[in-house]
C-alpha positions as CSV (number, residue, x, y, z in Angstrom):
1,M,72.1,-74.3,159.6
2,K,71.6,-75.6,162.8
3,T,70.2,-73.4,165.6
4,L,71.5,-73.6,169.8
5,N,68.6,-75.4,170.1
6,D,69.1,-77.6,167.3
7,Y,72.5,-78.4,169.2
8,L,70.9,-79.1,172.7
9,A,68.1,-81.2,171.5
10,M,70.5,-84.0,169.8
11,P,71.2,-87.2,172.2
12,Y,75.1,-86.2,173.0
13,T,76.8,-89.3,174.8
14,I,77.5,-88.0,178.6
15,E,80.0,-89.8,180.1
16,V,80.4,-89.9,184.3
17,I,83.4,-90.7,185.9
18,P,83.8,-91.5,189.8
19,D,86.5,-89.5,191.1
20,D,87.6,-90.2,194.8
21,E,84.8,-88.0,196.3
22,A,83.0,-86.3,193.2
23,W,81.8,-86.8,189.5
24,F,83.6,-85.9,186.3
25,V,81.4,-85.6,183.6
26,Q,81.7,-85.0,180.1
27,I,80.3,-84.6,176.8
28,K,82.0,-87.4,174.3
29,E,81.2,-85.8,171.0
30,L,82.3,-81.9,172.4
31,P,85.8,-82.6,173.1
32,G,86.3,-80.2,175.8
33,C,83.0,-80.0,177.2
34,M,83.1,-81.2,181.0
35,T,82.5,-80.4,184.5
36,E,83.1,-81.9,187.7
37,V,79.9,-81.7,190.7
38,D,80.4,-83.2,194.1
39,E,76.5,-84.9,194.6
40,W,75.4,-87.2,191.9
41,E,71.7,-84.9,191.2
42,E,73.9,-82.2,190.0
43,I,75.5,-84.3,187.3
44,L,72.7,-83.3,184.7
45,P,72.0,-79.8,185.6
46,A,75.6,-79.4,185.2
47,I,76.9,-80.9,182.0
48,Q,74.0,-79.2,180.3
49,D,75.0,-75.8,182.1
50,A,78.2,-76.9,180.6
51,K,77.0,-78.2,176.7
52,R,75.3,-75.2,176.4
53,L,78.3,-73.0,177.0
54,W,80.6,-74.8,174.4
55,I,78.1,-74.8,172.0
56,E,76.9,-71.1,171.9
57,L,81.1,-70.6,171.9
58,A,81.6,-72.6,168.8
59,L,78.4,-70.8,167.2
60,E,79.9,-67.4,167.4
61,R,83.5,-68.2,166.7
62,G,82.0,-70.0,163.4
63,R,83.7,-73.6,164.7
64,T,82.4,-76.8,163.6
65,I,80.1,-78.4,166.2
66,P,80.6,-82.8,166.0
67,E,76.6,-83.6,165.7
68,A,75.4,-86.6,168.4
69,V,76.5,-90.6,167.7
70,G,73.7,-91.9,165.5
71,V,71.9,-89.0,164.4
72,P,72.2,-88.5,160.6
73,R,74.2,-86.0,159.3
């Protein structure tokens, strides 16, 4: 069974979409794992926080957590 740290270490696909005066950021493999930031420099810390929260909640609720694309299962 994988731990939170195992999932956090996986190379998930981060999608960055410009949105007028902000940046919309999501992790492709984790449905609903997204955030929006005002500055480019905020993208990585913000999506890492969102990813951690998404995975923690999924683990607490016993939900299946998709692995990163290209990672052997």
